[in-house]
N, C-alpha and C positions, 0 to 999 in steps of 0.2 A: 123431726130430727131425733134422733139421743140426746141426751146429753151428755157430755166428756166427766168419766169423776175426777173428783176433787182431787184426789191423790194418783202419779200414775204410775204408784207405787216402786219398790227396790230401782233403784236405777244398774246398769254395770258395772260391777267394782265395788258396790256400796255396803252399806255393813255387814246386810243381811246374808246370814248363811243358809243355800240352799241344803232344805232336808236331804237323806240320801245320796249327797255327792259325799266323796273321798276326798278332800283338802295336801293329804300326802301331806312332804315337811312343809307346807306354804308359812303353815302357822309360827315355822321355826326362824324365819330367813327374816331380817329387820324390815328391809322394800317392802318387803306385801303386807306388814303389818303397820308401817308410818303410814301408805297408804289410804288402808282404811281408817285410820285413826283422822286423814288426815281429810276423808271425804267425810265424817261424820264430823266435824269442824266444821266445814265449807257448809256444809247442810246447817250446821246451827247458826253458821254467820248468813246464808240467807235468807234467815228465818228472822236475825234481830234487824237487818237491814230494810225487810218489808216492808214497801211501804211507808222509804224514811222519808219520802218526797217525792212528787209529784214529779220532779224534773230527772231526779240522779236514777243512775244505774250505779248503786255503790258496788263497789266490787273489791278482794281482798286489796290488791295493790292501790285502790283508788279512796278506801281508806286506808290504808297505812300511810299515805303520801299525805291524807290533810292527819291525820294525828303526829307526821315531823312537823308537816307546815305548822300546827300548834304550838311546837314545842322548840321552833329554830324560826321562829320568824324571819325574813332576811334570806333564809337559805336560797344559796343559788339551781337551777338548774342542773347542773353537774354534779348541785353535791348530791340534788334528790336522786337523781337520776345511782348514784351508786350506792347510796342507801341501798334503792331497790334492786337492786341488781339489773336497771337495765340502761342502754345504750341510748346515748344521751339526744338522738330521734324518739326514744320513746319517751326520756322522761320533757321535752319536746309536748309532745302530742298529749301527753300525762296535763303537763302545766294548761295548754290552750283549753283542755276540757272542761277544766279545773275555773278557768276562768271564762270560757263563755258561757258558762251556769253561775257566774254573778260566786263562783265559792273562792275562787282568790284570788289576787293580782300581781301585777309586776311592776315594780316599784323601782325605784336608784335606792342601792343601799344608804344608807347616811355618811359612812366610811369615806366612801367612793363613789361620786354621786358618773363612775362611767362603767360602773356593774351593776348591774339586775339583781334585784333578790323578788323569791316569793313571800307575800304575806298573805295569809289568810280573810279575805272578807266578816264585817261580824253576822255578817249571810252563813260563813260558813263555820266561824268560829260556832255559830247559833246550832249549825248541822254534827260539827264535832261531837262539843258537848251531851248532845240527845245520844247519837248513835254511841258517845262508850259507854255510856249507860245502859245500852240494851245493848250491843256489844258484850258487857262481859256478866252479864245478868246471863245471857245466851252459853256461855261460852262456861258460865258455872256450873249450869244447868246439865249442859254436855257432859263434864266431866266431874259431877255429883259420882259418881261410883267412887269417886275417890276419895280420901279423906284430907283435910288442907295437906298435910305434909306429904303423903304421899303424893299428891299434885307436882309440890314445891320440888320434890326429889322427880320426877319428869320433865320439869320444865330443866332443871340442872342439869340433867344427862342430854334431855336434847339438846342444848347447850353446847355440852360438853364433845358433842358428836358430829355438832354443826362452827362450833370453831377452832 
């Protein structure tokens, strides 16, 4: 039986330009350029989180949720959904996923015993610390063609487009 290759090669929409193809004015479209950069960023993210744990499949939204929970202990499920730009049901499913894996738990908020907040567990805190280091390193490697000032400027401009 033939062993599958370790790398599947470029995926559709990847960063790789195909030799001999005329891309016309696509390089002048912000959406096209942003999508190519997003794909590269997601590939770097996948490398950073691969093997993070035998239990977790960390996706960008799950990583974002973990980081937000780490910085905002007791955040409500609704607030988390708002931060992630997802419906309440999506935030509930994410909270359930985190809770089922022992990364977060729902607890009564100290200031309001009727309200529930999301809190990272010790396991979740440990994972967030590990992931943040790895994601930061891969993120810098992904953007290493830019000097620090260019990276700051790109982030500023992207924020301007989304703000």
